[in-house]
N, C-alpha and C positions, 0 to 999 in steps of 0.2 A: 486930059493928061493920061498918057499911056503908062500902065504899071509895068515895071521891070521885074521879071520873076526869074530870070536865068543868070543871075550873078554867081560866078564861080570864084571863090576865094583863091583857088590855085592860079587863076589868071593874074593875081597880084604878086605872086611869088617870083618876082623878077630877080635876076642876078645883079646885085649891087656890089660893086668893088670900088673902093676909094684908094687913091695913092697919094703919098706926100713924101717929102724929104729928098735927100740926095746921098750918094755914097760918102762915107766919112774918110778922113785921111788915114792912111796906114799907120798903125801904132797908136792911134787915139784910143783912149780908154772908153769902153762901152758902158752904156747906162745899165743900171741894175733892173731886175724884174720889178722890184718895189717902186722904182722911179716910174716905170712904165705904168704900173697900176695907179700910182698917184696922178699921173697925167690923164689917165682914163677917167678918174674921179672928177675931173674938171668939166666933163661933158655930161650934160643932163638932158633927160627927156623933157622937152618944153611943156608938155601937157601935165606932167606929174611933178616935175621939178625935183626928181631924185636922180642921182648920177647913174650912169650906165653900169658901173661896176657893182654898186649896191643893189641895183635893179636885177642883177644876175643876167644881164644881156650879153656879157662877154664870156664866151665858152672856151676860147683857146688863145694863148699868147705863145708864139714861137720866136725866140730870139736866135738869130743865126750868128755864126762865127764872124761874119763881116759887119755885124751891128745892124743888119736889116731886121725888121720886125714884121711878122705875119700874125694877123689877128682874125679870129672868127668870132662873129657876134650875131645876135638875132635882134628882133624887135618884138614888141608885145603881140602883134597881130600882122598877118600878111597884108592887111589893108591899112596899116599904120601910116599916117600922113607924113611922118618924118623918116621913113625907111631910106629915102635917098639922101637925107641930110646928116643923120647921126654917124654913118660910117666915115664921111669926109671930116666931120668935126673930130672924131676919134683919131683918124690918121693925122690930121694937122696937130692935135694936142701931143701925140707921141713923137711926131717928127720934130717938134720944137725942143725936145730934150737934147742936151749935149750927150754925145755918144750914141746917137741913134742915126742909122743910115736911112735907107728907103723903107717906107712903111706901106704895107698893103692891108686893108681891112675889108673883109668879105662878109656879107650877110649870108647866114645859113638858116635853114628852116627846120632842121632836125637836130636835136629834139625841139619840139615846140616849147616856147616859153610858158611858164606858169607862175603863179604866186609863190610856189614853193622855192623858186629861184631867189627870192628876195633875201637880202642880208637881214640880220636882226634889227639893225638900225632902220632899214627901209620898211620893215614890217611895222615898227613903231610909228613911222611917219604915216603909213597907210591907215593906221588906226585913228589918226587925227581927221581923216577925210570922212 
C-alpha cells in the first residue's frame, strides 16, 4: 500500500455556496433576525449533534431590504465531511421562514473555527464527551 504524504488541507477549502428560497411578495412582512437565528439552530453538525449557531459556525447574517438573507458560516475543519451539506441545510431552514426571500449561505475559511467559538451551552455539552 502506498503511503500518501502530500495531503494539503488547503486543497479542501472549496467554495461552497448554497441557495434556497424565492423572492417574497411586495409589502410582505420580513422575518426578524431572531427568527433567522432560531431557524439556524435547527441545523446540527451530525457528528457532534450541536446546532451550528451554538457551535459558533455562523459568522455573519445579512438581511436585505427585499427580505433576502446572506449568511457566512464555516465548518470545524477544511476536511469536514459535511462541508457541502451544512450550508444547504442552513439555507433551507432559513428559507422555510415566512418573510424570507432568497437565501445564500457561503462557507468562509477566515477566521478559522476554534473551540472558543462555542456558546456556553455548547461548551457544557462538549464537557459531556
